[in-house]
FILOKOL-267584 format. One line per field, with one value per residue (C-alpha): chain; x, y, z; residue in three letters. Coordinates in pm, 1 decimal, decimal comma. Layout:
N
chaine = A | ...
xx = X | ...
yy = Y | ...
zz = Z | ...
residu = ALA | ...
! end
This chain:
292
chaine = A | A | A | A | A | A | A | A | A | A | A | A | A | A | A | A | A | A | A | A | A | A | A | A | A | A | A | A | A | A | A | A | A | A | A | A | A | A | A | A | A | A | A | A | A | A | A | A | A | A | A | A | A | A | A | A | A | A | A | A | A | A | A | A | A | A | A | A | A | A | A | A | A | A | A | A | A | A | A | A | A | A | A | A | A | A | A | A | A | A | A | A | A | A | A | A | A | A | A | A | A | A | A | A | A | A | A | A | A | A | A | A | A | A | A | A | A | A | A | A | A | A | A | A | A | A | A | A | A | A | A | A | A | A | A | A | A | A | A | A | A | A | A | A | A | A | A | A | A | A | A | A | A | A | A | A | A | A | A | A | A | A | A | A | A | A | A | A | A | A | A | A | A | A | A | A | A | A | A | A | A | A | A | A | A | A | A | A | A | A | A | A | A | A | A | A | A | A | A | A | A | A | A | A | A | A | A | A | A | A | A | A | A | A | A | A | A | A | A | A | A | A | A | A | A | A | A | A | A | A | A | A | A | A | A | A | A | A | A | A | A | A | A | A | A | A | A | A | A | A | A | A | A | A | A | A | A | A | A | A | A | A | A | A | A | A | A | A | A | A | A | A | A | A | A | A | A | A | A | A | A | A | A | A | A | A | A | A | A | A | A | A
xx = 11392,3 | 11462,3 | 11458,1 | 11413,3 | 11625,2 | 11533,3 | 11290,7 | 11356,1 | 11212,8 | 10858,5 | 10852,0 | 10483,3 | 10145,9 | 10018,7 | 9651,2 | 9492,1 | 9137,9 | 8931,3 | 9257,3 | 9303,7 | 9653,3 | 9804,3 | 10099,7 | 10197,8 | 10382,3 | 10677,3 | 10745,8 | 10999,4 | 10909,6 | 10939,6 | 11244,5 | 11078,4 | 10914,9 | 10548,9 | 10385,0 | 10041,6 | 9794,4 | 9430,9 | 9185,2 | 8814,8 | 8710,8 | 8334,8 | 8100,7 | 7960,2 | 8261,8 | 8175,0 | 8440,5 | 8678,7 | 8511,9 | 8829,1 | 9064,7 | 9403,4 | 9663,1 | 10027,2 | 10155,3 | 10521,9 | 10570,3 | 10944,9 | 11221,8 | 11059,6 | 10686,4 | 10418,4 | 10052,3 | 9889,2 | 9519,3 | 9261,9 | 8889,0 | 8633,7 | 8323,4 | 8011,9 | 7904,8 | 7537,9 | 7508,4 | 7498,3 | 7830,5 | 8061,4 | 8366,9 | 8309,5 | 8265,2 | 8594,7 | 8768,5 | 8632,5 | 8760,6 | 9114,1 | 9131,5 | 9009,6 | 9249,4 | 9546,0 | 9460,8 | 9458,0 | 9782,7 | 9958,2 | 9843,6 | 9937,5 | 10090,4 | 10374,1 | 10306,0 | 10307,4 | 9960,1 | 9963,8 | 9922,3 | 9650,3 | 9461,4 | 9493,8 | 9362,3 | 9065,4 | 8988,0 | 9000,8 | 8766,7 | 8521,9 | 8526,2 | 8485,4 | 8193,0 | 8012,8 | 8082,1 | 7951,8 | 7640,3 | 7568,9 | 7533,4 | 7222,7 | 7243,4 | 7309,7 | 7679,7 | 7926,3 | 8278,8 | 8507,6 | 8828,0 | 9155,6 | 9443,6 | 9785,3 | 10032,0 | 10397,2 | 10641,6 | 11001,0 | 10960,8 | 10611,8 | 10257,7 | 9904,4 | 9567,1 | 9237,2 | 8952,3 | 8581,7 | 8434,2 | 8575,6 | 8885,0 | 9153,2 | 9517,7 | 9706,0 | 10052,8 | 10246,1 | 10566,1 | 10883,4 | 10764,2 | 10440,2 | 10211,8 | 9936,1 | 9991,0 | 9758,4 | 9472,3 | 9211,7 | 8866,1 | 8609,0 | 8312,5 | 8041,4 | 7799,2 | 8012,3 | 8331,1 | 8189,8 | 8084,0 | 8442,1 | 8575,8 | 8327,7 | 8426,5 | 8084,9 | 8221,3 | 8554,0 | 8713,8 | 8627,2 | 8258,4 | 8249,1 | 8365,9 | 8054,7 | 7810,4 | 7504,5 | 7557,7 | 7924,6 | 7851,6 | 7674,0 | 7852,5 | 7783,6 | 7998,3 | 8120,2 | 8161,9 | 7829,3 | 7641,2 | 7470,4 | 7626,9 | 7988,1 | 8256,0 | 8630,1 | 8835,3 | 9182,2 | 9469,7 | 9782,4 | 10128,0 | 10279,9 | 10645,7 | 10740,0 | 10998,3 | 11253,1 | 11092,8 | 10734,0 | 10496,9 | 10199,1 | 9924,1 | 9624,0 | 9348,0 | 8986,5 | 8751,9 | 8830,2 | 9132,3 | 8992,1 | 8670,0 | 8880,9 | 9181,3 | 9203,6 | 9441,6 | 9671,6 | 9690,7 | 9773,1 | 10049,0 | 10196,2 | 10233,8 | 10418,2 | 10698,8 | 11035,4 | 10954,7 | 11032,1 | 10733,5 | 10646,8 | 10629,2 | 10409,9 | 10155,6 | 10177,1 | 10097,0 | 9806,3 | 9658,8 | 9696,6 | 9538,6 | 9247,1 | 9183,9 | 9191,1 | 8939,9 | 8712,0 | 8695,6 | 8717,7 | 8566,7 | 8597,8 | 8474,8 | 8785,2 | 8778,6 | 8521,2 | 8473,0 | 8349,6 | 8427,1 | 8502,7 | 8733,0 | 9079,4 | 9323,1 | 9638,4 | 9898,8 | 10195,3 | 10468,9 | 10791,7 | 11082,6 | 11407,7 | 11688,5 | 11978,1 | 12280,3 | 12519,4 | 12787,2 | 12803,7 | 12878,7 | 13174,5 | 13528,9 | 13795,1 | 14165,9 | 14395,1 | 14585,1 | 14935,1 | 15034,2 | 15363,6
yy = 10986,8 | 11340,1 | 11439,2 | 11787,5 | 11930,7 | 11768,1 | 11955,2 | 11985,4 | 11688,0 | 11750,3 | 11756,5 | 11803,2 | 11724,4 | 11949,5 | 12012,9 | 12121,5 | 12228,1 | 12452,4 | 12545,5 | 12722,4 | 12652,1 | 12813,1 | 12574,2 | 12239,9 | 12214,3 | 11977,2 | 11795,0 | 11532,1 | 11238,1 | 10859,3 | 10843,7 | 11014,9 | 11323,5 | 11422,4 | 11681,1 | 11815,2 | 12027,5 | 12115,2 | 12370,2 | 12428,7 | 12376,5 | 12331,2 | 12575,3 | 12878,7 | 12965,6 | 12709,4 | 12651,9 | 12358,6 | 12051,4 | 11840,2 | 11808,7 | 11646,3 | 11578,3 | 11468,7 | 11318,8 | 11233,1 | 10963,5 | 10893,5 | 10864,3 | 10565,7 | 10600,3 | 10852,1 | 10878,0 | 11047,6 | 11138,6 | 11261,7 | 11328,3 | 11449,6 | 11602,0 | 11488,5 | 11755,7 | 11842,2 | 11720,6 | 11957,4 | 12059,7 | 11852,6 | 12065,9 | 12032,2 | 11655,1 | 11623,1 | 11841,6 | 11633,2 | 11315,3 | 11447,5 | 11612,3 | 11310,4 | 11072,0 | 11304,6 | 11338,4 | 10960,7 | 10919,7 | 11168,5 | 10963,6 | 10624,5 | 10357,3 | 10119,9 | 9797,5 | 9642,1 | 9771,9 | 10088,7 | 10329,2 | 10123,8 | 10100,8 | 10477,6 | 10540,2 | 10308,0 | 10464,8 | 10810,0 | 10701,4 | 10557,7 | 10875,9 | 11093,3 | 10886,9 | 10917,2 | 11292,0 | 11347,1 | 11139,3 | 11316,1 | 11645,9 | 11497,1 | 11722,5 | 11450,7 | 11533,3 | 11279,2 | 11238,7 | 10985,5 | 10892,5 | 10755,6 | 10686,8 | 10556,5 | 10426,7 | 10449,6 | 10223,2 | 10135,3 | 10131,0 | 9977,9 | 10114,5 | 10001,3 | 10170,5 | 10212,3 | 10370,8 | 10430,7 | 10594,7 | 10674,9 | 10881,1 | 10662,3 | 10564,2 | 10453,6 | 10301,3 | 10380,3 | 10196,8 | 10358,5 | 10312,9 | 10503,5 | 10200,3 | 10195,2 | 9860,0 | 9881,9 | 10094,2 | 10102,5 | 10003,6 | 10286,4 | 10216,7 | 10310,1 | 10126,2 | 10220,9 | 10124,2 | 9782,9 | 9737,3 | 9805,1 | 9553,1 | 9293,6 | 9352,4 | 9490,1 | 9834,6 | 9950,1 | 10268,8 | 10481,1 | 10384,4 | 10432,3 | 10794,1 | 10892,1 | 10671,5 | 10848,7 | 10702,0 | 10798,2 | 11046,2 | 10795,8 | 10648,7 | 10319,8 | 10391,8 | 10697,7 | 10840,2 | 10972,3 | 10678,7 | 10426,7 | 10124,5 | 10250,1 | 9990,2 | 10048,4 | 9847,3 | 9747,1 | 9649,1 | 9452,0 | 9608,4 | 9645,6 | 9711,3 | 10033,8 | 9961,3 | 10210,0 | 10473,1 | 10387,0 | 10673,2 | 10657,4 | 10903,9 | 10978,2 | 11194,5 | 11294,3 | 11224,8 | 11567,0 | 11394,5 | 11054,1 | 11190,4 | 11388,3 | 11164,3 | 10793,7 | 10587,9 | 10546,0 | 10924,4 | 10960,6 | 10702,8 | 10871,6 | 11195,0 | 11021,3 | 10909,1 | 11080,9 | 11382,4 | 11493,0 | 11482,5 | 11852,4 | 11835,0 | 11526,1 | 11705,8 | 12027,1 | 11830,3 | 11643,5 | 11966,4 | 12151,1 | 11872,3 | 11816,8 | 12190,2 | 12241,9 | 11964,4 | 12088,8 | 12435,5 | 12359,6 | 12023,3 | 11902,9 | 11606,4 | 11400,4 | 11440,6 | 11411,3 | 11698,8 | 11715,1 | 12033,0 | 11937,2 | 12010,0 | 11871,0 | 11729,5 | 11532,9 | 11383,8 | 11218,4 | 11020,4 | 10874,3 | 10723,7 | 10911,4 | 10690,5 | 10619,2 | 10846,4 | 10566,8 | 10804,9 | 10976,2 | 10646,1 | 10551,3 | 10594,2 | 10698,6 | 10638,5 | 10904,5 | 10807,5 | 10934,9 | 11035,3 | 11110,6
zz = 7626,0 | 7753,1 | 8120,8 | 8259,7 | 8539,7 | 8872,0 | 9097,0 | 9469,3 | 9663,1 | 9784,7 | 10165,7 | 10246,4 | 10094,5 | 9814,7 | 9745,9 | 9417,2 | 9507,7 | 9276,4 | 9106,0 | 8773,1 | 8646,0 | 8337,8 | 8322,6 | 8475,6 | 8805,7 | 8849,3 | 9176,3 | 9281,9 | 9504,2 | 9539,3 | 9315,1 | 9022,3 | 8874,8 | 8903,9 | 8679,8 | 8777,9 | 8584,0 | 8653,0 | 8515,6 | 8451,0 | 8091,1 | 8121,3 | 7942,5 | 8120,1 | 8333,1 | 8602,6 | 8872,0 | 8852,5 | 9005,8 | 8978,4 | 9273,0 | 9325,5 | 9591,3 | 9600,4 | 9926,7 | 9993,8 | 10258,5 | 10249,0 | 9990,2 | 9820,1 | 9892,2 | 9797,3 | 9697,7 | 9400,2 | 9430,2 | 9179,0 | 9220,7 | 8966,3 | 9123,8 | 8940,4 | 8696,5 | 8705,9 | 9064,3 | 9359,5 | 9514,3 | 9295,1 | 9373,4 | 9748,0 | 9718,6 | 9528,8 | 9786,1 | 10073,7 | 9909,7 | 9861,2 | 10205,1 | 10400,9 | 10225,7 | 10277,8 | 10646,4 | 10683,7 | 10490,7 | 10717,6 | 11018,8 | 10873,2 | 11093,3 | 11005,9 | 10818,6 | 10472,8 | 10383,4 | 10593,0 | 10300,7 | 10133,8 | 10464,0 | 10510,9 | 10159,2 | 10213,2 | 10551,3 | 10392,0 | 10112,2 | 10365,1 | 10575,6 | 10265,9 | 10141,5 | 10474,9 | 10489,1 | 10134,9 | 10194,7 | 10524,9 | 10337,0 | 10170,4 | 9861,8 | 9604,1 | 9566,8 | 9435,0 | 9306,4 | 9147,7 | 9327,2 | 9195,7 | 9435,7 | 9334,9 | 9592,0 | 9482,7 | 9664,7 | 9576,1 | 9199,3 | 9203,2 | 9207,8 | 9282,8 | 9252,0 | 9434,0 | 9240,4 | 9213,8 | 8904,5 | 8563,1 | 8645,0 | 8494,7 | 8537,2 | 8225,3 | 8207,6 | 7889,6 | 7796,0 | 7665,0 | 7305,6 | 7365,9 | 7389,6 | 7655,7 | 7828,2 | 8130,0 | 8263,9 | 8536,6 | 8405,9 | 8414,3 | 8641,5 | 8394,1 | 8164,7 | 7864,2 | 8047,4 | 8132,5 | 7769,3 | 7657,7 | 7909,7 | 7782,9 | 7420,2 | 7326,0 | 7230,4 | 7097,4 | 7227,3 | 6924,6 | 6931,6 | 7309,6 | 7286,7 | 7090,7 | 7282,6 | 7420,9 | 7769,0 | 7792,1 | 8072,6 | 8300,3 | 8604,2 | 8780,9 | 9087,6 | 9280,2 | 9628,8 | 9751,8 | 9599,9 | 9824,4 | 9653,7 | 9651,1 | 9583,9 | 9559,0 | 9309,8 | 9430,0 | 9201,4 | 9286,4 | 9285,1 | 8939,4 | 8863,6 | 8687,8 | 8420,3 | 8280,0 | 8059,8 | 8153,0 | 8227,5 | 8461,4 | 8369,6 | 8592,7 | 8446,6 | 8476,9 | 8185,8 | 8043,7 | 7890,5 | 7799,7 | 7646,5 | 7400,0 | 7325,6 | 7250,6 | 7464,1 | 7164,6 | 7128,3 | 7497,0 | 7457,3 | 7151,1 | 7344,5 | 7628,2 | 7394,2 | 7343,7 | 7565,1 | 7915,3 | 8148,0 | 8132,4 | 7753,4 | 7778,0 | 7995,7 | 7791,2 | 7475,6 | 7636,3 | 7774,5 | 7444,5 | 7239,5 | 7477,6 | 7507,8 | 7133,4 | 7076,1 | 7354,6 | 7202,6 | 6830,3 | 6738,3 | 6383,2 | 6182,0 | 6262,6 | 6640,8 | 6916,6 | 7158,1 | 7515,5 | 7711,5 | 8072,1 | 8362,9 | 8296,5 | 8550,7 | 8468,5 | 8701,5 | 8528,3 | 8703,5 | 8572,5 | 8762,1 | 8716,4 | 8578,1 | 8815,1 | 8787,7 | 8698,8 | 8570,7 | 8908,9 | 9082,5 | 8862,9 | 8990,1 | 8744,1 | 8790,2 | 8643,2 | 8330,2 | 8287,8 | 7936,5 | 7773,5
residu = UNK | UNK | UNK | UNK | UNK | UNK | UNK | UNK | UNK | UNK | UNK | UNK | UNK | UNK | UNK | UNK | UNK | UNK | UNK | UNK | UNK | UNK | UNK | UNK | UNK | UNK | UNK | UNK | UNK | UNK | UNK | UNK | UNK | UNK | UNK | UNK | UNK | UNK | UNK | UNK | UNK | UNK | UNK | UNK | UNK | UNK | UNK | UNK | UNK | UNK | UNK | UNK | UNK | UNK | UNK | UNK | UNK | UNK | UNK | UNK | UNK | UNK | UNK | UNK | UNK | UNK | UNK | UNK | UNK | UNK | UNK | UNK | UNK | UNK | UNK | UNK | UNK | UNK | UNK | UNK | UNK | UNK | UNK | UNK | UNK | UNK | UNK | UNK | UNK | UNK | UNK | UNK | UNK | UNK | UNK | UNK | UNK | UNK | UNK | UNK | UNK | UNK | UNK | UNK | UNK | UNK | UNK | UNK | UNK | UNK | UNK | UNK | UNK | UNK | UNK | UNK | UNK | UNK | UNK | UNK | UNK | UNK | UNK | UNK | UNK | UNK | UNK | UNK | UNK | UNK | UNK | UNK | UNK | UNK | UNK | UNK | UNK | UNK | UNK | UNK | UNK | UNK | UNK | UNK | UNK | UNK | UNK | UNK | UNK | UNK | UNK | UNK | UNK | UNK | UNK | UNK | UNK | UNK | UNK | UNK | UNK | UNK | UNK | UNK | UNK | UNK | UNK | UNK | UNK | UNK | UNK | UNK | UNK | UNK | UNK | UNK | UNK | UNK | UNK | UNK | UNK | UNK | UNK | UNK | UNK | UNK | UNK | UNK | UNK | UNK | UNK | UNK | UNK | UNK | UNK | UNK | UNK | UNK | UNK | UNK | UNK | UNK | UNK | UNK | UNK | UNK | UNK | UNK | UNK | UNK | UNK | UNK | UNK | UNK | UNK | UNK | UNK | UNK | UNK | UNK | UNK | UNK | UNK | UNK | UNK | UNK | UNK | UNK | UNK | UNK | UNK | UNK | UNK | UNK | UNK | UNK | UNK | UNK | UNK | UNK | UNK | UNK | UNK | UNK | UNK | UNK | UNK | UNK | UNK | UNK | UNK | UNK | UNK | UNK | UNK | UNK | UNK | UNK | UNK | UNK | UNK | UNK | UNK | UNK | UNK | UNK | UNK | UNK | UNK | UNK | UNK | UNK | UNK | UNK | UNK | UNK | UNK | UNK | UNK | UNK | UNK | UNK | UNK | UNK | UNK | UNK | UNK | UNK | UNK | UNK | UNK | UNK
! end
């Protein structure tokens, strides 16, 4: 596994709202590296309706946030921006306690949902929040933006379930992933901010093991690559190369579909996180050896 040169530690929250990035950005926080990329890829030159945020808390804790404004609905980009902004505001005001960050995330989601609904224009957005804490992570999500954990051998070993009719069918074993990608109801959501019946799914903490990669992405990635393909690209590369490869493959398929691959042009946002291995060599003490 290759590792790029360490970035300077991130000291304040970063927002990615209506952004058009030409290359990924690398950040350092919570004992690891984060690589972020977002761009608009929908037809017609529409603005990017994805949004993201990266929030450092201390040396061991941070939050990663991703929102995908509902395409075809009014004001999707604004809804995604509201979701990210409200959660970041709450995180920056968090109090001490074992569940302080989770409570802040949930409070931010609740405030964002009420703000989106109060606009009364039919706007909506997915939300995916990942709390990083001392070598572990846990998720909160609503919608079909997805987090995937890939092991050091490139195998997807865990993911958040998409809140959609097709996603539920996959979970129930009624559809496999390949058939689901071409299903006529793939674009439908069963849950999102802005919807009256919003529910937020909470996961328990999970340990991050050496070499594992956590990938958060909007459906611009997962509607164009199978999970196995995502995993293959997370193997034997540093994190920037992982994201570069995912972006290039998804973009190529969006623009040039062929008989072997599905194609769905859409906004594309990827956040990848990997713990940096300890510098064990730097902690060793060497005694001089006299020769001759």
